[in-house]
MARTIVO-29305 format. One record per residue (C-alpha): residue in one letter; x, y, z. Coordinates in steps of 0.001 Angstrom, whole numbers, padded with zeros to 6 digits, always signed. Example, Ala and Ser with C-alpha at 12.3 -4.5 7.8 and 13.67 -1.06 7.14 Angstrom:
<recs>
a+012300-004500+007800/s+013670-001060+007140/
</recs>
This chain:
<recs>
x-017929+049334+021628/x-017543+053130+022582/x-014275+053795+020770/x-014819+054360+016977/x-012887+052118+014412/x-011128+055139+013044/x-009751+056008+016376/x-008788+052405+017197/x-007254+051975+013750/x-005260+055435+013850/x-003918+054455+017431/x-002902+050851+016266/x-001268+052301+013029/x+001065+054407+015317/x+001983+051124+017248/x+002626+049141+013971/x+005121+052179+012865/x+007347+051176+015673/x+007644+047566+014840/x+011038+045995+015324/x+012857+042686+014215/x+012211+039885+016656/x+013357+036272+016980/x+010376+034624+018897/x+010975+032177+021671/x+009135+029547+019369/x+011990+029817+016894/x+010120+032053+014348/x+011303+035178+013083/x+009602+038342+012195/x+008544+041859+013758/x+006643+042868+016723/x+005554+045896+018581/x+003301+046647+021699/x+001958+049537+023634/x-000788+050892+025869/x-002910+053552+024290/x-005960+055954+025246/x-008508+055795+022640/x-011624+058015+023171/x-010998+058126+027023/x-010468+054421+027223/x-007362+052381+027937/x-006072+049441+025500/x-003048+047340+025156/x-002164+046962+021655/x+000075+044526+019779/x+001196+044254+016356/x+003171+041123+014779/x+004328+039540+011493/x+005812+036237+011685/x+007932+034983+008432/x+005915+032020+007222/x+008239+028786+007508/x+010762+030211+009840/x+009849+028206+012827/x+010717+025095+011105/x+013643+026394+008884/x+016471+027649+011230/x+018354+029034+007987/x+015240+031328+007176/x+016060+035029+007092/x+014068+037998+007299/x+015276+040194+004209/x+012335+042852+004433/x+013632+046238+005316/x+012217+047549+008427/x+010475+050516+007041/x+008785+048419+004385/x+007356+046309+007160/x+006247+049313+009134/x+004213+050673+006299/x+002822+047183+005272/x+001557+046624+008868/x+000207+050134+009168/x-001856+049527+006145/x-002963+046130+007455/x-004005+047543+010693/x-006295+050085+009126/x-008922+047043+008660/x-009356+045945+012248/x-012860+044947+013227/x-014532+044624+016787/x-014038+041242+018554/x-014887+039737+021965/x-011561+037769+022890/x-011808+034372+024593/x-010853+036206+027826/x-014438+037999+027431/x-012340+041103+026958/x-013626+043449+024098/x-011415+045060+021579/x-010192+045068+017915/x-008430+042384+015888/x-007237+041611+012417/x-005212+038648+011145/x-004185+037395+007776/x-000969+036783+005599/x+000551+039708+003899/x+003668+039697+001131/x+006189+042245+001922/x+009457+042475-000099/x+008992+038958-001671/x+008235+037153+001612/x+005121+036158+003246/x+004382+036806+006738/x+001399+035716+009155/x+000363+038981+010666/x-001912+040098+013446/x-002953+043309+015231/x-004933+043736+018288/x-006382+046288+020767/x-007826+044979+023931/x-009847+047231+026144/x-008434+047266+029770/x-010723+047361+032529/
</recs>
């Protein structure tokens, strides 16, 4: 994979700093950001999200985390992305896992997919 881990991480961290609250079509609540990036001369589509665990099945669930706290948490989370070949056959970088922010637990993911 031509792009360096540091270059990808730095670019995706910037996307993560732009996350906004979102009510997903599934009923889940959380945060989301996406963007197109140029990293080491190659174009990537990046996406970062954090979904409040249990919010899909509990309509009364509320995100109480402050936006800035989530931006910082996701920026730190995205620093540990690893190379991956996605099911589409496209190459890129990816991380997924649970993070705790402001007393709430979120299922989080970040990815950068190489556009050809």
